C-alpha positions as CSV (number, residue, x, y, z in Angstrom):
1,X,-0.1,0.2,0.0
2,X,1.2,3.6,-1.0
3,X,1.1,5.9,1.8
4,X,0.4,8.6,-0.8
5,X,-2.7,6.8,-1.4
6,X,-3.8,5.7,1.6
7,X,-5.9,7.4,4.2
8,X,-4.1,8.3,7.2
9,X,-5.3,11.5,8.8
10,X,-2.2,11.7,11.5
11,X,-2.2,14.8,14.0
12,X,0.7,16.1,15.8
13,X,-1.0,16.9,19.1
14,X,-3.8,14.7,20.6
15,X,-7.1,16.7,21.4
16,X,-7.1,18.1,25.3
17,X,-9.9,15.9,26.0
18,X,-8.2,12.6,25.2
19,X,-7.1,11.6,29.0
20,X,-5.0,8.4,28.4
21,X,-2.1,7.3,26.3
22,X,-4.3,4.8,24.1
23,X,-7.1,7.5,23.2
24,X,-4.3,10.2,22.3
25,X,-2.4,8.0,20.1
26,X,-5.1,6.3,18.5
27,X,-6.3,9.7,17.5
28,X,-2.8,11.3,16.6
29,X,-2.2,7.8,14.4
30,X,-5.5,8.4,12.6
31,X,-6.8,5.1,13.7
32,X,-10.2,6.1,15.1
33,X,-12.5,9.8,15.0
34,X,-15.0,10.3,17.6
35,X,-18.7,11.1,16.0
36,X,-20.3,11.0,19.3
37,X,-19.6,10.4,23.2
38,X,-18.3,7.0,23.2
39,X,-18.9,6.2,19.6
40,X,-16.0,6.5,17.3
41,X,-15.7,5.9,13.1
42,X,-12.7,3.3,12.4
43,X,-10.6,4.6,9.8
44,X,-8.4,2.4,7.5
45,X,-5.4,1.9,10.0
46,X,-7.3,1.3,13.2
47,X,-9.8,-1.3,11.2
48,X,-6.7,-3.2,9.9
49,X,-5.6,-4.1,13.6
50,X,-9.3,-4.7,14.9
51,X,-9.8,-7.2,12.1
52,X,-6.4,-9.0,12.9
53,X,-7.2,-9.1,16.6
54,X,-10.8,-10.4,15.6
55,X,-9.3,-13.1,13.4
56,X,-7.1,-14.2,16.3
57,X,-10.1,-14.2,18.6
58,X,-12.0,-16.0,16.0
59,X,-9.4,-18.7,15.3
60,X,-8.9,-19.5,19.0
61,X,-12.4,-19.7,19.7
62,X,-12.8,-22.3,17.1
63,X,-9.9,-24.2,18.1
64,X,-11.4,-24.6,21.3
65,X,-14.8,-26.0,20.0
66,X,-17.0,-22.9,19.9
67,X,-19.4,-22.7,16.6
68,X,-19.7,-19.3,15.2
69,X,-23.3,-17.6,14.0
70,X,-24.2,-14.1,13.8
71,X,-26.8,-12.4,16.3
72,X,-28.6,-9.1,15.4
73,X,-27.7,-5.9,17.3
74,X,-31.3,-5.5,17.9
75,X,-32.9,-7.6,20.3
76,X,-37.2,-7.7,21.4
77,X,-37.7,-6.6,24.9
78,X,-40.0,-9.5,25.3
79,X,-36.8,-11.8,25.6
80,X,-35.2,-9.8,28.2
81,X,-38.8,-10.1,30.2
82,X,-38.6,-13.6,30.1
83,X,-35.4,-13.9,32.0
84,X,-36.6,-10.9,34.2
85,X,-33.5,-8.8,33.1
86,X,-35.4,-6.3,31.0
87,X,-36.3,-3.8,34.1
88,X,-33.4,-4.6,36.4
89,X,-30.6,-4.1,33.6
90,X,-30.5,-0.1,34.4
91,X,-30.2,2.8,32.4
92,X,-27.2,1.5,30.3
93,X,-29.6,-0.6,28.0
94,X,-30.5,1.6,25.1
95,X,-34.6,1.1,24.6
96,X,-36.1,1.5,21.2
97,X,-39.4,1.4,20.0
98,X,-40.2,0.8,16.3
99,X,-42.8,2.2,14.2
100,X,-45.1,-0.4,14.9
101,X,-44.6,0.3,18.7
102,X,-42.7,-3.2,19.4
103,X,-39.9,-2.7,22.0
104,X,-36.7,-3.3,21.1
105,X,-33.3,-2.9,22.7
106,X,-29.7,-2.5,21.2
107,X,-27.9,-5.5,22.8
108,X,-25.5,-4.9,25.6
109,X,-25.1,-8.8,25.7
110,X,-26.7,-11.8,24.2
111,X,-27.8,-14.5,27.1
112,X,-31.5,-14.1,26.2
113,X,-31.4,-14.2,22.3
114,X,-28.7,-17.2,22.0
115,X,-30.9,-19.1,24.8
116,X,-34.0,-18.5,22.6
117,X,-32.0,-19.9,19.4
118,X,-30.7,-22.9,21.5
119,X,-34.4,-23.8,22.9
120,X,-35.8,-23.6,19.3
121,X,-33.6,-26.4,17.8
122,X,-31.8,-28.4,20.5
123,X,-34.0,-30.8,22.1
124,X,-31.5,-33.9,23.1
125,X,-28.9,-34.3,25.2
126,X,-27.0,-36.0,22.3
127,X,-26.6,-32.5,20.8
128,X,-24.5,-31.5,23.9
129,X,-21.8,-30.2,24.5
130,X,-22.4,-26.8,22.7
131,X,-20.8,-23.5,22.5
132,X,-22.2,-20.5,20.2
133,X,-20.2,-17.5,19.7
134,X,-19.9,-14.6,17.9
135,X,-18.4,-11.3,16.8
136,X,-20.8,-8.2,17.0
137,X,-21.2,-4.8,17.8
138,X,-22.5,-4.1,21.2
139,X,-24.1,-0.9,23.2
140,X,-23.9,0.3,26.5
141,X,-25.1,3.8,27.4
142,X,-22.2,4.6,29.7
143,X,-23.0,7.4,32.0
144,X,-19.6,8.8,31.5
145,X,-18.1,7.4,28.6
146,X,-14.1,8.2,28.4
147,X,-10.8,6.8,27.7
148,X,-11.4,6.4,23.7
149,X,-12.1,3.0,22.8
150,X,-11.4,1.6,26.4
151,X,-15.0,2.7,27.7
152,X,-16.8,3.7,25.0
153,X,-20.5,3.0,24.5
154,X,-20.4,1.4,21.4
155,X,-17.8,-1.5,21.0
156,X,-16.9,-4.9,19.3
157,X,-17.2,-8.0,21.3
158,X,-16.6,-11.8,21.1
159,X,-19.4,-13.1,23.2
160,X,-19.7,-17.2,23.7
161,X,-22.3,-19.0,25.1
162,X,-21.7,-22.7,26.4
163,X,-24.8,-25.4,27.0
164,X,-24.3,-28.5,28.9
165,X,-26.5,-31.3,30.3
166,X,-24.9,-30.8,34.2
167,X,-22.6,-28.8,36.4
168,X,-19.6,-31.0,35.9
169,X,-20.1,-30.8,32.0
170,X,-20.3,-27.0,32.4
171,X,-17.4,-26.4,34.5
172,X,-15.4,-28.4,32.0
173,X,-16.7,-26.0,29.3
174,X,-15.6,-23.0,31.9
175,X,-12.1,-24.5,32.0
176,X,-11.8,-24.8,28.1
177,X,-12.8,-21.3,27.6
178,X,-10.4,-20.0,30.5
179,X,-7.5,-22.1,28.6
180,X,-8.6,-20.7,25.2
181,X,-8.3,-16.9,26.8
182,X,-4.9,-17.5,28.0
183,X,-3.8,-18.6,24.3
184,X,-5.5,-16.1,22.6
185,X,-4.0,-13.1,24.8
186,X,-0.5,-14.8,24.3
187,X,-1.0,-14.8,20.5
188,X,-2.4,-11.3,20.6
189,X,1.3,-10.3,22.6
190,X,-0.2,-9.7,25.9
191,X,0.5,-11.2,29.3
192,X,-3.1,-11.7,30.9
193,X,-3.8,-12.8,34.5
194,X,-7.3,-14.4,35.3
195,X,-8.6,-12.9,38.4
196,X,-11.9,-14.0,40.1
197,X,-14.4,-11.4,39.9
198,X,-17.9,-10.2,40.7
199,X,-20.6,-11.7,38.3
200,X,-22.5,-8.4,38.2
201,X,-25.5,-8.2,36.1
202,X,-24.7,-11.2,34.0
203,X,-25.2,-13.5,37.3
204,X,-24.1,-16.8,38.6
205,X,-21.5,-18.1,41.2
206,X,-18.2,-18.5,39.3
207,X,-16.6,-15.7,37.1
208,X,-13.1,-14.5,36.1
209,X,-11.5,-11.4,34.7
210,X,-8.9,-11.5,32.4
211,X,-6.5,-8.5,33.4
212,X,-3.6,-7.1,31.3
213,X,-0.9,-5.2,33.6
214,X,-0.4,-1.8,32.1
215,X,1.1,1.3,34.2
216,X,-1.7,3.2,33.2
217,X,-4.4,0.8,33.6
218,X,-7.8,1.7,35.2
219,X,-7.5,0.0,38.2
220,X,-5.1,-1.4,40.7
221,X,-4.8,-5.3,40.6
222,X,-2.9,-7.6,43.5
223,X,-1.5,-11.0,42.4
224,X,1.4,-13.5,42.8
225,X,4.0,-12.7,40.3
226,X,4.3,-16.3,39.1
227,X,1.3,-15.9,37.2
228,X,2.7,-13.0,34.8
229,X,5.3,-15.2,34.0
230,X,3.5,-18.5,33.3
231,X,3.6,-19.8,29.1
232,X,0.2,-20.0,27.7
233,X,-1.1,-23.8,28.0
234,X,-1.8,-24.6,24.6
235,X,-4.1,-26.6,22.9
236,X,-6.3,-29.7,22.6
237,X,-6.4,-30.7,26.1
238,X,-8.6,-33.0,27.7
239,X,-11.1,-32.3,30.5
240,X,-8.7,-33.6,33.0
241,X,-5.7,-31.2,31.4
242,X,-8.0,-28.4,31.6
243,X,-8.9,-28.5,35.0
244,X,-5.0,-28.9,36.0
245,X,-4.8,-25.4,33.8
246,X,-7.8,-23.9,36.1
247,X,-6.2,-25.2,39.5
248,X,-2.6,-24.1,38.7
249,X,-3.9,-20.2,38.0
250,X,-6.4,-20.0,40.5
251,X,-4.5,-21.6,43.3
252,X,-2.3,-18.4,43.3
253,X,-3.5,-15.1,44.5
254,X,-4.9,-12.6,41.9
255,X,-7.3,-9.9,42.8
256,X,-8.8,-6.7,41.5
257,X,-8.9,-3.7,44.2
258,X,-12.8,-4.8,44.6
259,X,-12.2,-8.2,45.7
260,X,-8.6,-7.6,47.0
261,X,-8.1,-9.2,50.9
262,X,-4.8,-7.8,52.0
263,X,-4.4,-10.3,54.8
264,X,-5.0,-13.4,52.4
265,X,-2.6,-11.8,50.0
266,X,0.2,-11.7,52.5
267,X,-0.6,-15.2,53.8
268,X,-0.8,-16.9,50.2
269,X,2.0,-15.2,48.7
270,X,5.7,-15.0,49.1
271,X,7.0,-11.5,49.7
272,X,9.3,-11.6,46.7
273,X,6.1,-12.5,44.6
274,X,3.6,-10.1,45.9
275,X,2.6,-7.9,42.7
276,X,0.8,-4.8,42.8
277,X,0.3,-3.1,39.5
278,X,-2.1,-1.2,37.6
279,X,-4.4,-3.7,35.0
280,X,-6.8,-3.5,32.2
281,X,-9.7,-5.9,31.9
282,X,-9.9,-7.4,28.2
283,X,-12.2,-10.5,28.9
284,X,-14.8,-11.8,31.4
285,X,-16.1,-15.4,31.9
286,X,-19.3,-16.6,33.9
287,X,-20.8,-19.8,34.8
288,X,-24.4,-19.0,36.0
289,X,-26.0,-22.6,35.9
290,X,-29.8,-22.6,35.0
291,X,-30.2,-18.5,35.4
292,X,-31.7,-18.3,32.1
293,X,-32.4,-22.0,30.9
294,X,-35.0,-22.0,33.6
295,X,-37.1,-18.9,33.3
296,X,-36.9,-19.5,29.7
297,X,-37.6,-23.1,29.5
298,X,-34.3,-24.1,27.6
299,X,-34.6,-27.6,28.1
300,X,-33.4,-30.9,26.6
301,X,-34.3,-34.9,26.8
302,X,-31.7,-36.4,29.4
303,X,-30.3,-39.9,29.0
304,X,-33.6,-41.2,31.3
305,X,-36.1,-39.5,28.7
306,X,-36.7,-36.5,31.2
307,X,-36.5,-32.9,30.3
308,X,-33.6,-31.4,32.0
309,X,-32.8,-27.7,32.0
310,X,-29.2,-26.9,30.5
311,X,-26.2,-25.5,32.4
312,X,-24.9,-22.2,30.9
313,X,-22.0,-19.9,30.9
314,X,-20.9,-16.9,28.9
315,X,-17.7,-15.7,27.8
316,X,-16.7,-12.2,26.6
317,X,-13.7,-10.6,25.1
318,X,-13.4,-7.0,24.3
319,X,-12.3,-7.1,20.7
320,X,-12.2,-3.2,20.1
321,X,-11.0,-2.7,23.6
322,X,-7.8,-4.9,23.1
323,X,-6.5,-2.2,20.9
324,X,-6.5,0.4,23.8
325,X,-5.1,-2.2,26.1
326,X,-2.3,-3.4,23.9
327,X,-1.4,0.6,23.3
328,X,-1.4,1.2,27.3
329,X,0.8,-1.6,27.7
330,X,3.2,-1.3,24.7
331,X,4.1,2.4,23.5
332,X,7.1,4.7,24.3
333,X,7.5,8.6,23.7
334,X,7.4,7.9,19.8
335,X,4.1,6.3,19.7
336,X,2.7,2.7,19.7
337,X,4.8,-0.4,19.6
338,X,2.5,-3.0,18.0
339,X,2.9,-7.2,18.6
340,X,4.0,-8.4,15.1
341,X,0.6,-10.7,15.2
342,X,-2.0,-7.5,15.3
343,X,0.2,-4.7,13.8
344,X,-1.3,-2.8,10.9
345,X,1.5,-3.6,8.5
346,X,4.5,-6.0,8.9
347,X,7.0,-3.3,7.6
348,X,7.2,0.4,6.1
349,X,9.3,1.0,3.5
350,X,10.8,4.6,3.9
351,X,11.8,6.3,0.4
352,X,14.2,9.1,1.6
353,X,14.3,10.8,-1.7
354,X,10.9,10.2,-3.7
355,X,12.0,12.3,-6.6
356,X,15.2,10.2,-7.2
357,X,14.6,7.9,-10.1
358,X,17.0,5.2,-8.7
359,X,15.9,5.4,-4.9
360,X,12.2,4.9,-6.0
361,X,13.4,1.9,-8.2
362,X,15.1,0.6,-5.3
363,X,12.1,0.9,-2.9
364,X,9.6,-0.3,-5.9
365,X,11.8,-3.7,-6.2
366,X,12.1,-4.3,-2.2
367,X,8.1,-3.6,-1.9
368,X,7.6,-6.2,-4.7
369,X,10.0,-8.8,-3.2
370,X,8.5,-8.4,0.3
371,X,5.0,-8.8,-1.0
372,X,5.8,-11.7,-3.2
373,X,6.9,-13.3,0.3
374,X,3.7,-12.4,1.8
375,X,4.5,-9.4,4.1
376,X,1.8,-6.4,4.3
377,X,4.0,-3.7,3.2
378,X,3.2,0.1,3.7
379,X,5.2,1.9,1.1
380,X,6.3,5.7,2.1
381,X,6.5,7.3,-1.2
382,X,5.3,10.9,-0.1
383,X,7.4,13.8,-0.2
384,X,7.7,14.4,3.3
385,X,10.9,15.3,5.0
386,X,13.1,12.4,6.4
387,X,12.3,13.5,10.1
388,X,8.4,13.4,9.7
389,X,8.5,9.9,7.9
390,X,10.4,8.4,10.8
391,X,8.2,10.1,13.1
392,X,5.1,8.7,11.4
393,X,6.6,5.4,11.1
394,X,7.1,5.5,14.8
395,X,3.7,6.8,15.6
396,X,1.9,3.9,13.9
397,X,4.0,1.4,15.2
398,X,5.0,-0.6,12.1
399,X,7.3,-3.5,13.8
400,X,10.0,-2.8,11.0
401,X,11.3,0.1,9.3
402,X,13.1,-0.5,5.9
403,X,14.7,2.9,4.9
404,X,16.3,3.4,1.5
405,X,18.2,6.7,0.5
406,X,20.8,7.9,-1.8
407,X,23.9,7.5,0.4
408,X,23.1,4.2,1.5
409,X,22.0,3.4,-2.2
410,X,25.1,4.4,-3.7
411,X,27.3,2.2,-0.6
412,X,25.1,-0.7,-1.4
413,X,23.2,-0.6,1.9
414,X,19.5,-0.1,3.3
415,X,18.8,0.6,7.0
416,X,16.5,-1.9,8.9
417,X,15.0,-0.8,12.1
418,X,13.0,-2.9,14.8
419,X,10.5,-0.6,16.3
420,X,10.1,-2.0,19.6
421,X,13.8,-2.0,20.3
422,X,15.1,1.0,18.2
423,X,18.0,-1.3,17.1
424,X,19.0,-0.2,13.5
425,X,21.6,-2.3,11.1
426,X,22.7,-1.5,7.6
427,X,22.9,-4.1,5.6
428,X,22.4,-5.1,1.8
429,X,18.8,-5.2,0.6
430,X,19.2,-9.1,-0.1
431,X,20.1,-9.7,3.5
432,X,17.5,-6.9,5.2
433,X,14.6,-8.8,3.3
434,X,15.8,-12.3,4.4
435,X,15.9,-11.0,8.1
436,X,12.1,-9.9,7.4
437,X,10.9,-13.0,6.2
438,X,13.0,-15.3,8.4
């Protein structure tokens, strides 16, 4: 992609109302534009990252056995009345009446709708276990939307819903999603710590938040340092191995400030392992048994032929929120530092003299070679000054910068820079391409 043809409206300064780093950098990097309080248009650079995160989340859900569908953003109020949540949910729910006076709502979550889909089609225990997920826009009318995509009103969310015959099976489903989340966040380039959480308006008696540690996090968290250092558990684990992953993580202390018990923290955790930090919630999972299946009569015929209310859980990941969390955890004074897996481009090729035919030809050759090898390349072919080009490349956080100029070209070398470390080397173009595709 030529930068001269790309839509990248960068800003030298962030608007004064952007209070946290991720909001400031997303605006400055031309990733989003605010359209209303807590509602953003996703510009091309932001959308590329959003789609990469979404795809990783999708792949990990599918690998964990969840089946994708897509539910609408608008839901019937009557479904929520069945579960008893329509009046209880509060002013965060956006309620709508259509031209026929039907009461609708813009979905903040989908427990009721997915239960309705399940009960319409699944009648036998032989169809279980079942986990259905979708990635869809949600709306919650926050009283004070702030911090950009970290606490917006409209947001992209992955929500999955498990259906099982009994509590034991449902807890295995919970453990499977618990493990899938650890794998997901590791792939994205984040270290996420599971912490026992309040179930809130979703309900149930078992819940965990997944917290990314960041200096600018929204709340204080307390945990055993060993949790941060653990490797992701991997895939294709049986029920016993899933339980072992869950037990290993939950045996160590981890709590948000709302759930924190200092005495327990000190008794359970060696002083050298006590970690107090700021954290950002990026995922939340719940087991709630028959909270929705009972009032909504979601039953299946069991092995004995008797109708049995299914046990359910729900599992959310804030897909759009993850962009903000990644930036909060990975940035410097120059801008964003994207993990390779979610970066908008793999490499930016910087032409230091766009009006020099030899330099431009060398840049075109580099771009062609990299694209032929499967790399997503941004080619800065603009007539901007070199300092401005470097500043833009650092700001948008592309993992690699390949710079070609007349002096280096005369010497037979290009400059290769790793954004995360700032390390620069001057090497032949062939070697640079080899490093970029290794």
